[in-house]
TORROPA-353826 format. One record per residue: residue number from 1; residue in one letter; x, z negated, y of N, C-alpha, C in turn. Coordinates in steps of 0.001 Angstrom, whole numbers. Atoms other than C-alpha are relative to their C-alpha. Layout:
N
{NUM; "A"; {X; Z; Y}; {X; Z; Y}; {X; Z; Y}}
...
//
This chain:
310
{1; "M"; {1383; -836; -40}; {23401; -2742; 1271}; {219; 444; 1466}}
{2; "L"; {389; -310; -1118}; {22165; -2990; 4801}; {1001; 927; 565}}
{3; "A"; {-1633; -548; -1283}; {25679; -1865; 7069}; {-446; 1134; -459}}
{4; "R"; {498; -1691; 181}; {24844; 1756; 5393}; {-642; 744; 1008}}
{5; "V"; {644; -579; -522}; {21370; 2070; 7034}; {398; 1197; 870}}
{6; "P"; {-221; -1015; -1253}; {22826; 3209; 10250}; {298; 1530; -110}}
{7; "G"; {-490; -1285; -292}; {24869; 6193; 8963}; {-445; 819; -900}}
{8; "R"; {505; -837; 1000}; {22394; 6973; 6647}; {-1140; 453; 878}}
{9; "L"; {426; -708; -1286}; {20521; 7682; 10020}; {142; 1086; 264}}
{10; "L"; {-1095; -1411; -812}; {22785; 9242; 11244}; {-421; 1225; -306}}
{11; "Q"; {177; -572; 1284}; {22240; 11557; 8211}; {-617; 1597; 389}}
{12; "I"; {1650; -75; -166}; {18780; 12036; 9468}; {-201; 1614; 724}}
{13; "I"; {-565; -1902; -2122}; {20016; 14911; 13086}; {-85; 130; -481}}
{14; "P"; {221; -1037; 495}; {21519; 17064; 11287}; {-1163; 926; -733}}
{15; "T"; {953; -716; 1225}; {19264; 17829; 8502}; {-1393; 552; 913}}
{16; "L"; {1573; -869; -389}; {16057; 17899; 11072}; {252; 1514; 821}}
{17; "I"; {-429; -428; -740}; {18031; 19716; 13213}; {-114; 1951; -776}}
{18; "L"; {414; -1134; 1249}; {18345; 22579; 10699}; {-1381; 583; -361}}
{19; "I"; {1511; 14; -18}; {15307; 22399; 9913}; {-859; 346; 234}}
{20; "G"; {1022; -89; -1132}; {13401; 22385; 13336}; {906; 1875; 31}}
{21; "V"; {23; -536; -931}; {15593; 25821; 13589}; {-20; 1838; -1574}}
{22; "V"; {-8; -581; 741}; {14764; 27310; 10286}; {-1352; 252; 114}}
{23; "V"; {1012; -369; -666}; {11089; 27274; 10729}; {-291; 440; 1666}}
{24; "F"; {-60; -1101; -594}; {11818; 28209; 13696}; {-274; 2059; 708}}
{25; "V"; {-177; -1587; -259}; {12587; 31681; 13363}; {-1007; 708; -1463}}
{26; "L"; {638; -489; 369}; {10842; 31910; 10651}; {-1301; 412; -63}}
{27; "L"; {1654; 133; -748}; {7339; 31509; 11889}; {982; 1015; 1243}}
{28; "R"; {-287; -1407; -1076}; {8584; 34351; 15116}; {215; 1003; -1385}}
{29; "L"; {-8; -1577; 850}; {9093; 36780; 11919}; {-1486; 268; -828}}
{30; "L"; {1622; -1033; 345}; {5520; 36323; 10672}; {-568; 1427; 843}}
{31; "P"; {397; -893; -902}; {3346; 38865; 11438}; {-919; -718; 985}}
{32; "G"; {1241; 563; -977}; {938; 38134; 14515}; {640; -988; 941}}
{33; "D"; {-889; 918; -1501}; {1845; 35667; 17775}; {-1222; -1055; 101}}
{34; "P"; {1186; 1053; -340}; {-488; 32843; 19047}; {-945; 759; 474}}
{35; "A"; {1723; -126; -1106}; {-2605; 34949; 21397}; {-950; 752; -89}}
{36; "S"; {1165; -497; 1372}; {-3845; 37454; 18784}; {-679; -1014; -440}}
{37; "A"; {1497; 1522; 955}; {-5368; 34370; 16784}; {-143; -848; 160}}
{38; "L"; {881; 555; -1091}; {-6515; 33079; 19489}; {-1131; 1048; 1246}}
{39; "L"; {1047; -829; -950}; {-8521; 36165; 21375}; {-598; 1355; -1403}}
{40; "G"; {649; -387; 2148}; {-8693; 38109; 17780}; {-774; 1237; 310}}
{41; "N"; {23; -1444; -347}; {-11002; 41845; 18261}; {-71; 173; 1436}}
{42; "R"; {-56; -254; -1482}; {-10983; 40840; 21944}; {1517; -43; 1135}}
{43; "A"; {-1771; 296; 645}; {-7292; 40985; 21949}; {476; 1676; 1418}}
{44; "T"; {549; -1117; -1093}; {-6525; 43566; 25156}; {1823; -101; 462}}
{45; "P"; {-834; 286; -465}; {-2728; 44756; 25688}; {331; -1557; 863}}
{46; "E"; {50; 1344; -230}; {-3350; 42750; 28895}; {-225; -1812; -581}}
{47; "S"; {502; 1448; 60}; {-5059; 39766; 28241}; {1415; -1075; -1155}}
{48; "L"; {-1114; 665; 1002}; {-2371; 39129; 24953}; {1598; 54; 1036}}
{49; "A"; {-87; 128; -609}; {86; 39585; 27836}; {480; -1502; 550}}
{50; "R"; {245; 1538; -769}; {-890; 36757; 30178}; {-80; -828; -681}}
{51; "I"; {80; 1619; 1345}; {-1456; 34189; 27164}; {1548; 151; -422}}
{52; "N"; {-1767; 86; 801}; {2647; 34870; 25486}; {154; -1071; 1452}}
{53; "A"; {-430; 85; -1169}; {2891; 34763; 29156}; {891; -1606; 1128}}
{54; "Q"; {573; 1534; -854}; {1464; 31415; 30140}; {398; -931; -1396}}
{55; "M"; {-302; 279; 1442}; {2366; 30171; 26590}; {1924; -245; 231}}
{56; "G"; {-1607; -467; 190}; {6481; 30724; 27301}; {-253; 670; -1345}}
{57; "F"; {-81; -990; 1659}; {6263; 33319; 23904}; {-198; 1336; 344}}
{58; "D"; {-270; -846; 483}; {7351; 35999; 25834}; {1494; 128; 709}}
{59; "K"; {-1182; 507; -167}; {10771; 34549; 26631}; {1148; 737; -1274}}
{60; "P"; {-817; -668; 375}; {13456; 35816; 24653}; {-239; -1722; -990}}
{61; "I"; {166; 1614; 1282}; {13686; 33442; 21139}; {1063; -572; 212}}
{62; "W"; {-1261; 931; 24}; {16745; 31839; 21882}; {-231; -1026; 1448}}
{63; "V"; {1033; 530; -1208}; {15472; 30723; 25619}; {-1039; -759; -1420}}
{64; "Q"; {1077; 585; 919}; {12433; 29625; 23176}; {230; -1597; -1140}}
{65; "F"; {-1158; 891; 641}; {14735; 27720; 20906}; {814; -628; 1321}}
{66; "L"; {-523; 1053; -479}; {16527; 25476; 23230}; {-1171; -464; 1353}}
{67; "L"; {213; 870; -739}; {13540; 25163; 25484}; {-913; -1044; -1143}}
{68; "F"; {151; 1221; 243}; {12161; 23282; 22532}; {1458; -468; -877}}
{69; "L"; {-669; 1453; -445}; {15035; 21322; 22012}; {198; -671; 1005}}
{70; "G"; {226; 870; -1413}; {14853; 19829; 25491}; {-756; -446; -11}}
{71; "R"; {1789; 693; -619}; {11251; 18826; 25030}; {383; -1034; -1585}}
{72; "L"; {-133; 995; 1377}; {12313; 17608; 21140}; {664; -1434; 804}}
{73; "A"; {-603; 829; -658}; {15358; 15609; 22923}; {-664; -1427; 427}}
{74; "H"; {524; -496; -593}; {12845; 14631; 25009}; {-1290; -1729; -916}}
{75; "G"; {453; 312; 1356}; {10402; 12849; 21726}; {-2101; 1027; 370}}
{76; "D"; {943; -1043; -740}; {7969; 15818; 23130}; {263; 1733; -497}}
{77; "L"; {-49; -429; 571}; {6671; 18095; 20168}; {-1012; 1266; 332}}
{78; "G"; {496; -565; -421}; {4652; 19996; 22214}; {-1153; 459; 427}}
{79; "V"; {1903; -94; -558}; {672; 21696; 23379}; {-124; 679; -1544}}
{80; "S"; {1011; -1322; 1633}; {-1669; 22855; 19784}; {166; 1700; 1644}}
{81; "V"; {583; -1244; -619}; {-1871; 26229; 21171}; {-1840; 421; -113}}
{82; "T"; {1350; -790; -67}; {-5188; 26685; 19573}; {-1394; -1890; 286}}
{83; "E"; {380; 2099; -563}; {-6241; 22228; 20329}; {133; -8; 1475}}
{84; "R"; {-198; 567; -1854}; {-4832; 22239; 24068}; {219; -1481; 851}}
{85; "I"; {-45; 969; 365}; {-3798; 19016; 23273}; {1228; 84; -450}}
{86; "P"; {-1030; 26; -41}; {-321; 17453; 22998}; {-53; -95; -1727}}
{87; "V"; {166; -320; 2102}; {627; 18188; 19220}; {297; -1551; -727}}
{88; "T"; {-519; 1433; 144}; {2080; 14748; 19163}; {-1272; -862; -382}}
{89; "R"; {1286; 513; -110}; {-1378; 13908; 19615}; {-992; -65; -1501}}
{90; "V"; {453; -1222; 1403}; {-3010; 16189; 16697}; {572; -1259; -1185}}
{91; "I"; {-599; -218; 613}; {-233; 15162; 14327}; {-791; -2112; -344}}
{92; "L"; {144; 1343; 222}; {-1349; 11228; 14965}; {-1028; -495; -914}}
{93; "Q"; {1523; 79; 213}; {-4854; 11632; 14562}; {-219; 458; -1752}}
{94; "R"; {332; -808; 1123}; {-4205; 13486; 10387}; {702; -1574; -705}}
{95; "L"; {-1167; 771; 1551}; {-814; 11317; 9034}; {-368; -455; -198}}
{96; "P"; {108; 1769; 708}; {-2665; 8107; 8535}; {-1159; 529; -1249}}
{97; "V"; {1264; -467; 1323}; {-5120; 10037; 5939}; {1533; 364; -1241}}
{98; "T"; {-1614; -934; 344}; {-1367; 12139; 4776}; {186; -1459; -764}}
{99; "L"; {-1263; 1103; 377}; {16; 9038; 3933}; {-1037; -907; -1170}}
{100; "C"; {536; 1184; 940}; {-2560; 6467; 2793}; {-973; 1384; -1965}}
{101; "L"; {1333; -249; 1151}; {-3691; 9319; -93}; {1431; 621; -368}}
{102; "V"; {-1456; 515; 875}; {209; 9652; -1154}; {463; -1311; -602}}
{103; "G"; {-405; 1572; 2}; {493; 5747; -1005}; {-443; -93; -1362}}
{104; "F"; {1023; 160; 274}; {-2407; 5503; -2802}; {42; 1063; -1696}}
{105; "A"; {43; -1137; 1520}; {-1147; 8802; -5648}; {1545; -1136; -517}}
{106; "A"; {-1551; 8; 1327}; {2407; 7452; -5929}; {-795; -1962; -257}}
{107; "V"; {265; 1839; 654}; {462; 3431; -6970}; {-172; 233; -1809}}
{108; "I"; {240; -133; 1118}; {-1697; 5348; -9420}; {1122; 520; -1094}}
{109; "A"; {-955; -866; 923}; {1383; 7297; -10672}; {811; -1441; -1110}}
{110; "L"; {-316; 832; 662}; {3244; 4062; -11329}; {-511; -1196; -660}}
{111; "V"; {1292; 1173; 1111}; {251; 1790; -12666}; {-208; 839; -1743}}
{112; "L"; {244; -321; 803}; {104; 4221; -14995}; {1471; 746; -1092}}
{113; "A"; {-1531; -117; 790}; {3655; 5121; -16229}; {795; -1222; -474}}
{114; "L"; {-810; 1255; 685}; {4864; 1824; -16730}; {262; -553; -1083}}
{115; "P"; {-108; 747; 1275}; {3300; 328; -19312}; {-61; 758; -1083}}
{116; "L"; {289; -689; 1244}; {2407; 3826; -21185}; {1790; -173; -350}}
{117; "A"; {-1325; -392; -63}; {6532; 4184; -20894}; {279; -827; -1312}}
{118; "F"; {81; 1119; 1143}; {6761; 773; -22841}; {-854; 133; -1088}}
{119; "V"; {356; -79; 1516}; {4332; 1635; -25415}; {456; 1001; 434}}
{120; "A"; {-871; -1066; 915}; {5448; 5022; -26192}; {1478; -467; -118}}
{121; "A"; {-1074; 26; 570}; {9502; 3465; -26173}; {-627; -855; -1431}}
{122; "L"; {-394; 1196; 1095}; {8457; 289; -28077}; {-929; 316; -1451}}
{123; "R"; {334; -190; 1511}; {6410; 2917; -30588}; {279; 1690; 44}}
{124; "Q"; {-1333; -1372; -212}; {9209; 5631; -30577}; {-241; 674; -981}}
{125; "N"; {-69; -739; 875}; {8173; 8591; -32624}; {-1505; -48; -853}}
{126; "R"; {986; 468; 408}; {5023; 7488; -33907}; {-1608; 96; 863}}
{127; "L"; {1178; -324; -432}; {1135; 7989; -33387}; {-231; -193; 2161}}
{128; "P"; {68; 429; -1466}; {754; 6025; -29587}; {1699; 1010; 502}}
{129; "D"; {-1541; -849; -557}; {4494; 8139; -28485}; {-561; 1029; -186}}
{130; "L"; {574; -1604; -340}; {3320; 11427; -29738}; {-1233; 156; 314}}
{131; "A"; {1693; 70; -468}; {-243; 11292; -28415}; {319; -87; 1829}}
{132; "L"; {-829; 288; -976}; {1172; 9439; -25041}; {778; 1729; 155}}
{133; "R"; {-771; -266; -913}; {3670; 12168; -24297}; {-1043; 1346; -748}}
{134; "G"; {1457; -903; 714}; {1133; 15215; -25728}; {-784; 28; 1535}}
{135; "L"; {550; 654; -1103}; {-1389; 13454; -23089}; {942; 1050; 1318}}
{136; "F"; {-687; 236; -1496}; {1302; 13617; -20403}; {407; 1380; 528}}
{137; "Q"; {-1069; -1700; -241}; {3102; 17710; -20750}; {-1633; -159; 84}}
{138; "I"; {627; -1172; -1277}; {-647; 18751; -20196}; {-103; -34; 1390}}
{139; "G"; {200; -130; -1423}; {-943; 17386; -16916}; {1578; 697; 755}}
{140; "L"; {-1217; -660; -207}; {2786; 18042; -16394}; {-403; 1774; 560}}
{141; "S"; {-466; -1811; 75}; {2183; 22061; -16955}; {-923; 1053; 811}}
{142; "S"; {1586; -622; -528}; {-1240; 22179; -15242}; {153; -152; 1426}}
{143; "P"; {-317; -39; -1053}; {-827; 23163; -11684}; {-1279; -626; 551}}
{144; "V"; {760; 943; -585}; {-2145; 20603; -9342}; {-1718; 927; 435}}
{145; "F"; {1112; -720; -680}; {-4955; 22744; -7282}; {-833; 214; -2170}}
{146; "Y"; {1106; -963; 601}; {-6463; 23898; -10982}; {-565; -1859; -799}}
{147; "I"; {-45; 1582; 669}; {-6046; 19539; -12607}; {-1519; 225; 1143}}
{148; "G"; {1521; 137; -1172}; {-8416; 19318; -8746}; {-909; 1002; -301}}
{149; "L"; {1982; -735; 652}; {-10872; 21702; -9581}; {-809; -54; -816}}
{150; "L"; {317; 1041; 978}; {-11498; 20406; -12922}; {-717; -1281; 409}}
{151; "L"; {602; 2003; -563}; {-12076; 16666; -11617}; {-819; 374; 1015}}
{152; "L"; {803; -928; -1245}; {-14065; 18169; -8678}; {-1314; 755; -774}}
{153; "G"; {1350; -82; 497}; {-16403; 20103; -10502}; {-453; -716; -1351}}
{154; "F"; {837; 717; 658}; {-16824; 17977; -13894}; {-692; -1764; 580}}
{155; "L"; {211; 1105; -381}; {-16263; 14573; -12335}; {-1132; -132; 1238}}
{156; "G"; {793; -241; -1107}; {-17856; 14657; -8892}; {-1297; 1401; -31}}
{157; "A"; {1072; -374; 328}; {-20154; 17709; -9309}; {-1217; 60; -538}}
{158; "R"; {203; -331; 1539}; {-21090; 17631; -12602}; {-1468; -1159; -17}}
{159; "L"; {100; 1577; 687}; {-21260; 13669; -13234}; {-1009; -841; 1328}}
{160; "H"; {295; 1280; -1617}; {-21614; 12122; -9354}; {397; -1042; 158}}
{161; "W"; {-1065; 1721; -758}; {-19460; 9317; -9711}; {690; -12; 812}}
{162; "F"; {-1226; -426; -1435}; {-16772; 10754; -7044}; {-917; 1467; 958}}
{163; "P"; {348; -1141; -383}; {-17707; 12692; -3865}; {728; 923; 307}}
{164; "V"; {-939; -773; 447}; {-17018; 16030; -3711}; {1326; 118; 1539}}
{165; "G"; {-1023; -376; -1428}; {-15258; 15959; -325}; {-13; -1343; 1102}}
{166; "G"; {-167; 907; -218}; {-14412; 14506; 2709}; {635; -1349; -119}}
{167; "L"; {-1776; 1313; -180}; {-12273; 11141; 4064}; {-2133; -1741; -323}}
{168; "G"; {15; 1343; 120}; {-15737; 8807; 4197}; {-77; -776; 924}}
{169; "Q"; {184; 1444; -1222}; {-16705; 5374; 6766}; {501; -648; -316}}
{170; "G"; {-394; 1004; 334}; {-14725; 2750; 6843}; {1164; -725; -1632}}
{171; "F"; {-341; 255; 625}; {-12520; 1612; 4672}; {183; 669; -1014}}
{172; "W"; {668; 105; 1366}; {-13908; 1076; 1384}; {-631; 1369; -514}}
{173; "G"; {895; -914; 57}; {-15588; 4237; 1903}; {1685; 1246; -398}}
{174; "A"; {-795; -965; 209}; {-12137; 6424; 2162}; {623; -596; -1159}}
{175; "V"; {-519; 137; 1002}; {-10706; 4517; -117}; {-229; 700; -1478}}
{176; "Y"; {1503; -119; 652}; {-13935; 5719; -2607}; {490; 1245; 36}}
{177; "H"; {-598; -902; -38}; {-13443; 9336; -1395}; {1048; 950; -241}}
{178; "L"; {-1533; -101; 83}; {-9634; 9157; -1746}; {938; 390; -2020}}
{179; "I"; {-471; -257; 1694}; {-9687; 9066; -5906}; {540; 704; -460}}
{180; "L"; {-407; -1664; 637}; {-9806; 11947; -6861}; {842; 707; 377}}
{181; "P"; {-1398; -516; 25}; {-7417; 13215; -4969}; {1584; -450; -723}}
{182; "A"; {-1099; 979; 47}; {-4877; 10307; -5294}; {125; 155; -1527}}
{183; "F"; {35; -172; 1803}; {-5232; 10635; -9082}; {438; 1601; -30}}
{184; "T"; {-144; -1144; 202}; {-5383; 14621; -8664}; {2499; -173; -280}}
{185; "L"; {-937; -74; -297}; {-1797; 14298; -7213}; {640; -1433; -1316}}
{186; "A"; {-82; 596; 650}; {-783; 11547; -9201}; {192; 143; -1506}}
{187; "L"; {-230; -949; 1165}; {-1070; 13154; -12736}; {1446; 690; 85}}
{188; "S"; {-1361; -1285; 227}; {2013; 15331; -12675}; {1409; -819; 666}}
{189; "L"; {-833; 518; -33}; {4089; 12715; -11401}; {410; -1994; -644}}
{190; "A"; {-154; 627; 955}; {3418; 10214; -13351}; {496; -181; -1854}}
{191; "A"; {-716; -379; 981}; {4187; 12226; -16198}; {1148; 339; -176}}
{192; "V"; {-1061; 384; -853}; {7382; 12562; -14710}; {523; -1020; -381}}
{193; "L"; {-78; 1460; -266}; {7639; 9086; -14206}; {446; -893; -1241}}
{194; "M"; {229; 554; 1667}; {6851; 8214; -18060}; {1028; 547; -762}}
{195; "R"; {-1009; -894; 66}; {9141; 11025; -19461}; {1578; -993; 28}}
{196; "N"; {-1991; 995; -226}; {12336; 9435; -17825}; {-101; -1495; 230}}
{197; "L"; {-160; 1186; 124}; {11350; 5771; -17969}; {-666; -274; -1659}}
{198; "R"; {-241; 146; 1211}; {10759; 6219; -21478}; {1146; -544; -921}}
{199; "S"; {-630; -353; 186}; {13953; 8027; -22197}; {1507; -1977; 498}}
{200; "A"; {-678; 1486; -40}; {15565; 5285; -20479}; {-35; -1493; -660}}
{201; "I"; {998; 999; 223}; {13638; 2435; -21702}; {785; 304; -1726}}
{202; "I"; {441; -53; 824}; {14454; 3863; -25551}; {1611; -458; 382}}
{203; "G"; {-1907; 490; -340}; {18713; 3612; -24252}; {736; -1037; 579}}
{204; "V"; {-962; 1865; -314}; {19045; 157; -22716}; {-404; -505; -1146}}
{205; "L"; {-113; 364; 842}; {17128; -1085; -25690}; {1088; 320; -1325}}
{206; "R"; {-840; -554; 778}; {20225; 196; -28095}; {1434; -460; 706}}
{207; "A"; {-705; 395; -413}; {22087; -1732; -25481}; {545; -1329; -771}}
{208; "D"; {-719; 1335; 704}; {25173; -4534; -26720}; {-940; -1507; 363}}
{209; "Y"; {530; 2059; -1348}; {23851; -7021; -23461}; {-1757; 73; -812}}
{210; "V"; {1327; 734; 614}; {20115; -6539; -25060}; {55; -839; -1281}}
{211; "D"; {683; 726; 1155}; {20490; -7649; -28746}; {682; -1382; 504}}
{212; "F"; {-889; 1072; -335}; {23752; -10291; -27022}; {-1026; -795; -68}}
{213; "A"; {915; 792; -661}; {20714; -11867; -25290}; {-1638; 313; -973}}
{214; "R"; {1365; 908; 873}; {17772; -11771; -28364}; {1547; -781; -959}}
{215; "A"; {-393; 1175; 951}; {20532; -13688; -30565}; {507; -1107; 668}}
{216; "K"; {-139; 1086; -710}; {20921; -15843; -27541}; {-1656; -1492; -305}}
{217; "G"; {1375; 131; 22}; {17345; -16615; -28362}; {-1171; 53; 1621}}
{218; "I"; {463; -262; -1052}; {15975; -15471; -25328}; {-1743; 1001; -731}}
{219; "T"; {1721; -139; 894}; {11661; -14510; -26123}; {651; 1439; 856}}
{220; "P"; {-371; -1257; -667}; {11592; -11132; -26325}; {-1428; -62; 1643}}
{221; "W"; {1007; 414; -1577}; {8707; -11306; -22838}; {2012; 473; 683}}
{222; "R"; {-677; 234; -2179}; {11899; -12417; -20409}; {1235; 975; -670}}
{223; "V"; {-1355; -1257; 794}; {14412; -9676; -22973}; {-617; 1337; 823}}
{224; "L"; {545; -567; -831}; {12046; -7352; -21741}; {-350; 842; 1556}}
{225; "T"; {88; -321; -1458}; {11529; -7793; -18146}; {882; -253; 272}}
{226; "G"; {-1108; 595; -955}; {14674; -9324; -16840}; {1461; 844; -350}}
{227; "H"; {-1218; -1143; -87}; {17395; -6695; -18269}; {-815; 1409; -1227}}
{228; "V"; {767; -1157; -340}; {15472; -4375; -20251}; {-495; 1367; 1291}}
{229; "L"; {741; -264; -879}; {12852; -3443; -17275}; {1262; 526; 1471}}
{230; "R"; {-1077; -20; -1281}; {15114; -3678; -14561}; {1258; 1323; -114}}
{231; "N"; {-1017; -743; 768}; {18185; -1648; -16101}; {-531; 1683; -382}}
{232; "S"; {1157; -929; -82}; {15829; 1116; -16628}; {-775; 573; 1377}}
{233; "L"; {175; -1376; -1504}; {14461; 1796; -13077}; {504; 215; 530}}
{234; "I"; {-803; -782; -1216}; {17204; 2484; -11628}; {550; 1643; -575}}
{235; "T"; {480; -941; 35}; {17312; 6306; -12764}; {-1601; 251; 270}}
{236; "T"; {1337; -82; -199}; {13541; 6118; -12353}; {-391; -356; 1057}}
{237; "V"; {444; -28; -1372}; {13616; 4879; -8766}; {76; 1024; 440}}
{238; "A"; {-421; -1452; -1019}; {15995; 8027; -7892}; {-1078; 457; -271}}
{239; "L"; {857; -1261; -68}; {13583; 10434; -9624}; {-791; -150; 967}}
{240; "F"; {1398; -267; -942}; {10347; 9070; -7662}; {99; 235; 1571}}
{241; "G"; {-64; -130; -1324}; {11949; 9089; -4549}; {245; 1285; 60}}
{242; "L"; {-727; -1752; 400}; {13398; 12738; -4781}; {-1747; 789; -425}}
{243; "N"; {1067; -621; 521}; {9852; 13638; -6114}; {-1634; -583; 1300}}
{244; "I"; {555; 303; -1886}; {8015; 11481; -2367}; {-361; 1787; 497}}
{245; "G"; {-68; -827; -472}; {8602; 15066; -1428}; {-589; 1028; -485}}
{246; "V"; {966; -523; 727}; {7160; 17121; -4376}; {-1852; -631; 464}}
{247; "L"; {1657; 857; 24}; {4045; 14792; -3501}; {-494; 973; 926}}
{248; "L"; {370; -927; -1378}; {3589; 15970; 165}; {-27; 1003; -182}}
{249; "G"; {704; -919; -238}; {3752; 19201; -985}; {-1285; -377; -621}}
{250; "N"; {1371; -258; 834}; {1384; 19493; -3308}; {-1403; -994; 1027}}
{251; "S"; {1277; 686; -656}; {-1234; 16871; -935}; {-736; 1188; 456}}
{252; "V"; {509; -551; -915}; {-1466; 19723; 1055}; {-550; 971; -492}}
{253; "I"; {529; -780; 610}; {-2418; 21934; -1771}; {-1812; -1576; -595}}
{254; "T"; {614; 1716; -95}; {-4499; 18346; -2269}; {-1336; 115; 1024}}
{255; "E"; {1457; 602; -1788}; {-6602; 18008; 1138}; {-506; 912; -5}}
{256; "N"; {389; -1247; -258}; {-7563; 21855; 1064}; {-949; 219; -1109}}
{257; "V"; {499; 458; 870}; {-9203; 21300; -2284}; {-933; -1031; -117}}
{258; "F"; {1313; 1078; 249}; {-10979; 18444; -1869}; {-581; -98; 1884}}
{259; "A"; {706; 26; -1284}; {-11694; 19193; 1993}; {351; -1715; 950}}
{260; "V"; {-640; 832; -316}; {-9453; 16004; 2746}; {521; 501; 1238}}
{261; "P"; {-293; -45; -1451}; {-9025; 15737; 6820}; {1327; -523; 261}}
{262; "G"; {-1328; 276; 211}; {-5480; 15318; 6195}; {1282; 719; 627}}
{263; "I"; {-661; -626; -351}; {-2164; 16713; 7953}; {438; 1247; -586}}
{264; "G"; {426; -857; 582}; {-2218; 19469; 5180}; {-581; 712; 308}}
{265; "G"; {1385; -1124; -202}; {-5473; 20742; 6058}; {746; -62; 1965}}
{266; "L"; {-462; 77; -1973}; {-3565; 20709; 9890}; {1066; 1214; -445}}
{267; "L"; {-774; -616; -354}; {-653; 22503; 8850}; {-707; 1573; -684}}
{268; "V"; {458; -1203; 5}; {-2229; 25092; 6661}; {-499; 777; 1307}}
{269; "D"; {689; -505; -897}; {-4970; 25768; 9566}; {1243; 233; 1207}}
{270; "A"; {-943; -843; -378}; {-2085; 26245; 11792}; {1021; 915; -405}}
{271; "I"; {-950; -1028; 161}; {-223; 28915; 10214}; {-730; 1212; -244}}
{272; "F"; {385; -1474; 542}; {-3004; 30879; 9473}; {-761; -9; 1559}}
{273; "G"; {952; -231; -1946}; {-4314; 30278; 13871}; {1728; 74; 736}}
{274; "R"; {-921; 59; -1199}; {-365; 30023; 14572}; {851; 428; 1104}}
{275; "D"; {347; 158; -1216}; {-42; 27954; 16256}; {1483; -833; -594}}
{276; "Y"; {-2267; 611; 634}; {4217; 27432; 15934}; {298; -1006; 166}}
{277; "P"; {-159; 1097; -844}; {3718; 24134; 18486}; {-66; -1556; -1855}}
{278; "V"; {-21; 1724; 982}; {1968; 22145; 15540}; {618; 73; -1412}}
{279; "V"; {200; -453; 1601}; {3472; 24110; 12426}; {1284; -806; -138}}
{280; "Q"; {-1890; 601; -575}; {7475; 22902; 13925}; {-532; -1508; 102}}
{281; "G"; {-529; 1484; -703}; {5830; 18954; 15095}; {-611; -377; -2146}}
{282; "V"; {774; 360; 939}; {4255; 18604; 11497}; {941; -15; -988}}
{283; "T"; {-1568; -640; 874}; {7514; 20591; 9395}; {626; -1349; 19}}
{284; "L"; {-1178; 907; -1001}; {10228; 17978; 11748}; {-1187; -1623; -412}}
{285; "V"; {482; 812; 344}; {7489; 15106; 10760}; {103; -557; -1575}}
{286; "L"; {-578; -78; 1276}; {7419; 15282; 6911}; {896; -199; 261}}
{287; "A"; {-1016; 133; 258}; {10769; 15842; 7004}; {737; -1455; -58}}
{288; "V"; {-402; 1146; -253}; {11515; 12785; 8539}; {-205; -1526; -693}}
{289; "L"; {379; 1144; 1163}; {9147; 10896; 5923}; {968; -182; -606}}
{290; "V"; {-407; -48; 1947}; {11050; 12339; 3091}; {1633; -675; 505}}
{291; "S"; {-1520; 1189; 404}; {14162; 11083; 4337}; {620; -784; 342}}
{292; "L"; {181; 1464; 177}; {13332; 7815; 4944}; {-713; -140; -966}}
{293; "V"; {429; 958; 976}; {11726; 7353; 1706}; {1496; 203; -1158}}
{294; "F"; {-1148; 474; 817}; {15246; 8420; 11}; {662; -953; 674}}
{295; "L"; {-572; 1558; -521}; {16649; 5948; 2347}; {-121; -1548; -938}}
{296; "A"; {1103; 1092; 741}; {14373; 3515; 691}; {655; -332; -1561}}
{297; "T"; {-173; -260; 1481}; {15410; 5088; -2640}; {1342; -918; -154}}
{298; "D"; {-1413; 654; -39}; {19110; 4408; -2127}; {-112; -1347; 136}}
{299; "L"; {-230; 1624; -519}; {18577; 798; -709}; {-415; -1108; -1814}}
{300; "M"; {682; 1149; 1378}; {16343; -397; -4562}; {1021; 291; -995}}
{301; "E"; {-1168; 159; 1006}; {19000; 1585; -6145}; {481; -1072; -107}}
{302; "S"; {-1205; 895; -720}; {21987; -522; -4773}; {-606; -1501; 90}}
{303; "W"; {652; 1176; 332}; {19577; -3469; -5075}; {-531; -442; -1513}}
{304; "L"; {-14; 68; 343}; {18658; -2793; -8261}; {1303; -228; -916}}
{305; "D"; {-1222; -384; 125}; {22531; -1809; -9328}; {1275; 77; 1000}}
{306; "P"; {-1270; -738; -1461}; {24919; -2463; -6553}; {1683; 1076; -943}}
{307; "R"; {-733; -1357; 646}; {27499; -906; -9236}; {-105; 1209; 339}}
{308; "L"; {399; -1048; -372}; {26158; 2224; -7813}; {999; 119; 338}}
{309; "H"; {-155; -20; -1323}; {27684; 2009; -4273}; {1165; -730; 432}}
{310; "A"; {-1190; 1054; -275}; {30263; -730; -4495}; {1161; 958; 264}}
//
């Protein structure tokens, strides 16, 4: 299983190059340029030409791309146009907040989905099952920003149970401020995982080896945890890994709704400010994170069922 890791890591490289090309070209196709965004109403043809020349944006696009690849090969993501500091430093200042938010949301989603999927599967087509599926369907069909605004307005602004934005001071302050945005992110993921795991559990409960385990006198708890859960988790783990990318994408919206100073807010500000190096750097970092999650998911699937990659 571990012998396949180097090959999978090498597969990330062409993916990053392709993403870098697409983002690089799309940014240049957007109306406006970094110099115009910096100068605003004070822009003149002479000042625009001078700033573009200073930042190297006056060169042909293929020359700019080769320079970008050369810097990237040395681990240099460039310098932020607006903040005038290395992009790597800008990202490292914001990335831990986003990772904590996404990790917190993933934990909440698993805590919600795992037990409720068992309840729904063991009470198939009864009131608990129907109620849980209906409740999660609402969360699955509602946009993330709408759920965030509802939670923010009711639990934050009206009841004052949670802060309405920011990050707070210290570890527990950050956790307290991230509860609402993490719960907002977790709802849609929990709905997807619960429905998938419920179907998988129902299918495994009907398998012959589960009946054989019961006939041997194994306790119901050991049957559920040792036979049903492990085999049911195979597809759910794959689905969880695939949805981490969606979770990262939704975090961009959630961070802006709750004013969380993470990488999502940085990306939105950089797009509006035409900060090309920051947009390119953030996109590549997110692509690396998603690729590593896919690798971890693949390894987890192999551990749960080695026959998948025999």
